[in-house]
C-alpha positions, 0 to 999 in steps of 0.5 A, a space after each residue: 573473650 565472645 564480647 572481644 569476639 563480636 567487637 571485632 565482628 562489628 569493626 570489621 561490616 563496619 569497614 565493609 560498609 564503609 568500603 562499599 559506600 567508598 566504591 558506590 560513591 566511585 560508581 556514581 561520580 563515573 556515571 555522573 560523568 559520563 552522563 555529563 561527557 555525552 550529554 549537552 548542556 540545557 541551554 544548546 539549543 535543539 539544532 545544535 550539531 551533534 557531531 561536532 563534539 568529540 566526546 559525542 563522537 565517540 558514543 556515536 561512531 557509527 550514526 547517522 548524526 545528520 548535522 543540519 544548519 537549521 535552527 528550531 529557536 527560528 521558527 516562526 511561531 505567531 502564526 500558531 493557534 492560541 492553544 500552542 501558546 496558553 493552557 486551558 484551566 484543564 490543561 492547568 489542573 492536569 499538570 497539576 495532577 501530573 506534577 503531584 503524580 511525579 513527586 509521588 513516583 519520586 518519592 516511592 522510587 528514587 532508583 528511577 529516572 525522571 518520568 517524560 511527562 510535560 516537556 515545552 512544545 514550540 511555543 514554549 509551554 508545558 504540554 501533557 504527552 498525552 494531549 499532544 497526541 492528535 488522532 486523525 484519519 487522513 484521505 489515503 487509502 495507503 494511511 489505513 493500514 499501519 505499514 502504510 503510515 510508518 512508511 509514509 512516516 519514516 520517508 517524509 520526516 528527516 531524523 534529527 539524534 537526541 541531543 543527549 543520548 541518556 535523557 528524553 529531550 525537554 521540548 516535545 514539539 505538535 505534528 503539525 509542526 514537525 510536517 511543516 518542517 519534515 525533520 524530528 527526533 525519535 518522540 517526534 517521530 512517535 508522535 506523529 506515528 502514534 497520532 495516524 494509527 489511533 486515527 486509522 483505528 489502531 490500540 497504538 501508544 508512544 513508548 519511551 524507553 530504551 534501545 541499542 545504539 543502532 537502533 537510536 542512531 538509525 544505523 542499518 549497515 548490519 541489517 539486511 535490506 527487506 527487500 532481499 529476504 526470502 520468505 521462509 519456505 514451507 517444508 513440504 511433506 514427502 509422499 512415500 510410496 506404499 507399492 510393494 513391486 518396486 524394483 530394486 536398487 542395484 548394491 552400491 559396490 563403493 567401498 564404504 571407508 573411502 565414502 567415508 574418508 572423502 566425506 570426513 576431508 570435505 567436511 573439515 575442507 568446508 569447515 575451514 572455509 567456512 571458519 575464515 570467511 566467518 572470521 573476515 565477516 566478522 571482522 568487517 561486520 562485527 559492531 563496536 561495543 556500545 559502552 553506553 548500552 542499556 542507557 540510551 533513550 529512545 522512542 517508538 510505538 506500541 501496537 497492541 492485538 485486538 482492534 483492526 484485527 491485529 492478531 499479536 502485540 508488536 512494536 514499530 520502530 519510527 525511524 524505519 516503519 519496521 516492525 519488530 516483535 516484543 521479543 526483539 532484543 534491540 528493544 531494551 527497557 521500557 519507560 513509560 507508554 501514553 495515548 490520547 486517553 491516559 499515562 501509563 509507568 512501567 514497573 515490571 523489571 527490564 533486565 531482560 529488555 523486553 521479552 518477559 513485560 506483560 502488555 496489559 495495561 489493566 494490570 496494576 501491578 506491572 502498570 502504574 496508571 496516571 488517570 484512574 479509569 474506574 471508580 475504584 481509588 487509585 492504586 497506588 506504588 508500593 501499597 504497605 510502604 505508603 501506608 506506613 508513610 501516611 500513618 506517621 503524617 498527621 491528619 491534615 496532609 492526609 485530608 489534602 492528598 485524599 482531595 487530590 486523589 479524588 481530584 484524579 480519579 473525576 479528572 478526564 484528559 482534556 482534548 489535543 491542543 494540536 490544530 488538526 493534522 493536515 497533508 495536502 496531495 502534493 505533499 503525501 506524492 513527495 513523500 522523501 525529504 528533499 524528493 530523495 532518500 538513501 538508507 545503508 543496509 548489509 551490503 547494499 544500499 536503497 535509494 528512494 525518490 518522489 514519483 516524477 522526480 526522475 524523467 525515466 519514472 524511477 522512484 526505488 533502486 538497491 544495489 547489491 555490493 559485494 564488500 562492506 565499503 560498498 564500491 563492488 556492485 553486484 547486482 541493481 534492481 529499480 522500481 519505476 512508476 508512471 511509465 507509458 511503457 509500462 515498465 515496472 521494474 529491472 534486475 540487471 546482473 552486473 556479473 553476467 550482464 543480464 538484464 531482466 524488465 518487468 511489465 504491467 499489463 498494457 504494453 503493445 505486444 502484451 509484453 510481461 518480462 524480457 531478460 536479455 544479455 544485449 538488444 541485438 537480434 538473435 541474441 539469447 533472450 527470454 519474453 513472456 507475455 500476457 496471454 489474456 492479450 494475445 490471440 496465438 496465446 504465446 506464453 513465453 519465447 526463448 531464444 538464440 542464435 541457433 534456436 527458439 522455443 515458443 510455450 502457448 497456453 489455452 489453444 483449441 489445437 492443444 499446442 503448448 509447445 514448438 521448439 524451431 531450429 536454424 541454421 547459421 546462414 542468413 538469408 534476406 527475406 521479406 514476408 508477406 503481410 509484414 512491414 519489417 524486413 526480416 534477416 531470416 535464418 534458414 529453418 532446419 527442424 520444426 517441433 511441435 507438442 500437444 496435449 491430450 485431446 479426449 475427444 478424440 481416440 489416443 491414437 489418433 491424437 497427435 502428441 509429437 509432431 516434428 518436422 525435418 525440413 532439410 531431410 524431407 521427413 515428418 515424423 508423427 508419435 500420438 499419445 499413449 493407450 490405457 495400459 500402454 508403455 509405447 504411442 503408436 508412430 508414423 514416419 512420412 517420407 516426402 518423395 524427390 523434386 523430380 518423383 513429385 512432377 512425374 506421379 503423385 502416387 503414394 507408395 508403402 515405402 513412404 510413410 513406416 506405420 507403428 500402431 501400438 497393440 498391432 502388428 497390421 496395416 489398418 490405415 490405406 494409402 489414400 488416408 496417408 496420402 491426405 494425411 502427408 498433403 495436410 502435413 505438408 501443407 502445414 509446414 509451409 503454414 509453420 515456417 511462416 509462422 516461424 518467421 513472423 515471430 521473429 519478425 515480431 521479436 525484432 519489432 519488439 526490439 525497435 519498439 524497446 529501442 525507442 520507449 528507451 530512447 525517448 521516455 514518457 511519463 503518464 498522468 492521470 487525467 485528474 491531474 491537472 498540474 502534469 497532464 498538459 493536454 487534459 489541462 489545455 482540454 478543460 480550460 477550453 471546455 470550460 470556456 466554451 461553457 462560459 460562452 454558452 451560457 452567456 448566448 443562451 442568456 442573451 437568447 433567452 432575454 430575447 425569446 421571452 414572450 410577452 405576457 399581454 401579447 394575447 391581449 393586446 391583438 385582441 385590443 388591435 395592439 395600439 400605441 397608446 392604451 386608453 383608461 377603458 382599453 387598460 381597464 378591459 385588458 386587466 379584467 381579460 387577464 385576470 379572468 384567463 388566469 383564473 379559469 386556468 387556476 381552477 381547471 389545473 386544480 379541476 384536473 388533479 381532483 380528476 386524477 384524485 377522484 380516480 384513484 381513490 375509486 380504483 382503490 376501492 374496487 381493488 379493496 373489494 375484490 381482495 375481500 371478496 378472494 382473500 381465501 382464495 388468493 396465494 401468497 404471491 397474488 397477496 403479495 402483489 396486492 399489498 404492494 400494489 395497494 401500497 403504490 396506489 396510496 402513495 399517489 393518492 397521498 400525493 395528488 391530495 398534497 398537490 390539490 392542498 398546495 393548489 388551493 392555498 397557493 391560488 389566491 397567492 399567485 392571484 394576486 401577485 398578477 393583479 400587482 404585476 399589471 398596476 405595476 405594468 409600464 404600459 397600464 400603469 398610467 390607467 391602473 397606478 390609482 385604481 
């Protein structure tokens, strides 16, 4: 019975195993079918229109599959260097090592996908991926930092999806070719970015792995625009007042039950509204389920911490140029990484994506290196399994493999076959492919342009929408460059029609920010200024139809605020010293506020001054004195016009005074009278100043309207292509310098003196000389030149002897008084001694040079005399 039971159990196990085999075969068949459906055949050229296939369209329904007529097979490779077309002996050896490495990997890890090791380049030649990386530091400041490099690559290149989203590409073109045609897939993007980062000093690597559909297809429609992300606010610690003598708050007399019911009802309403919003949002924004999740191949860049003070390891997506944490759930796994020196295979479990991965590439357990960087034997995968396998092999196979392993250990990566990466200033400035780039984010659209491509200087525009269909615009932000009016940015709220303009320093009136709804005068607006450029210290001006508020900084009179109120009545007034007619509004009240002036007593330092113009009244409020809760005040009542004509006597009724801490009247009427006259005069000046401010606002509005009507872009003085004026000036300067050089040569030729003129005069300057005169002329000329050489040598010798004598005297004085000299005097002597020795050395060199060159100069003059046309007849045979 036991035997029968055992047989039945064995039969059941066999049936279960068969069922499992059948199910696995079915699963493999389905997988192959899905892969065959998604992938194109390898014969399809790289430029095939990917979104033509309906099966592919199902997989990339939400992607930006850029259809293009560009054909990679039609590119011209005839002008490429020989390194693109053939492999060097070291490259051939590297390919053999890579092939052997791939065989071992495929044998020991049959469940893993084939490694991305040696795709073909644009010339159809197999090249190892590490040699395609060409580290380059380009001469642009922006490209010295990782974010500048990533931004440039993402803007400069146009994204092309992989032919098959489940396998790496069969070709990998050089960064120079990718830059030339400004397009490529994720592997092309990554190799170019990695080359620039390594050249800039970063520890960067290309990554072959897996990512989500949105990352692979450059779909950012569910991502928030980086320009709209608000920085995280650091919570402030509340400082608790430890004052125990504080006033108790009154008791709350409301019903707690009613409050609870109201709060409960409010919470339920908010929860219901939130749920409805979330349901609507989820319906509109919920991403479609990806049936190929975890299988989509993608390439990106890994930057390890350490170099360039990088504090933490992170990823860079080359399509967007954004950095991502290694814990980001959008990156689902890594097959391998490489740089220009080596190649590593990931041996870690990627079930949880990249969250649990260890990025210590020196760890042989987690990363399998291809070319060993140490003298130790290469640690291969699954050591125990390989030992058993080697045990069964014959001795000859073991010896051959050992020799190959020794070659791998001693072999170093050959240099890159790629030509130097070069980007011209014009290409770097143009940046965006075809001069424009559009990125769609979650309810936002970002547009980028190259500088000078728009006549108004627009380089970037962000449009925020209320819906996901990009139909109803809510807000528009525009960024400008190279404008002569110094406009940097403009924000337009489409709902409130509020416009805010931001300016860089250099505007005519020091304008910094201008917020308005209409350019019409006397409408609501706020202007901010650069206080460093203004004499009056005006920082901010806010006005509407009825009032104007001014804020000041750094004034000598300590004024920081002025509030002017107007009446609606308009009266045209022409101001003195102004060219603008101001449609002025009658002023009702002017209020001024002042900071504390510590050089004055508090009860004499005015804190607030109010001029009630229509009420003929002036109010002064002084700063609080220490330990007082009320401030001193003075209220002045200006006398009527008829009373002013009759008398100017100050009466007590014209001033009401309150002195904090005293009930007596201390100020005499004569002082109050003088103060009232000063305040009356200042009131007139304030009214004039208010009208001038209105005139300035009108002038700014007029200038801004003219600037917007005729926008002008500025160009650097070094940019001769765009700066026509500077180019013409430069060409005129070059022409002038050429003419002056020609004229100078002519004058110099005319002014060159005859070296025989002094000696010809001595013999009467005959038209034709006799032999006797020629010999005399030669002897006199040589004798004079010899005397000049001897005199010059004597002068140098005299200077040399003088310096030597002075040095001896100084040295003798130092030896005699060495013990009495201070450290400063000793240092001065050593410095002087060194300088004197330097002069002696120079004089000795000059004297030695004169002695060596004097005979040569003498012989050269003798030869010149012999060949002179005027003496050659008589001295030619002498």
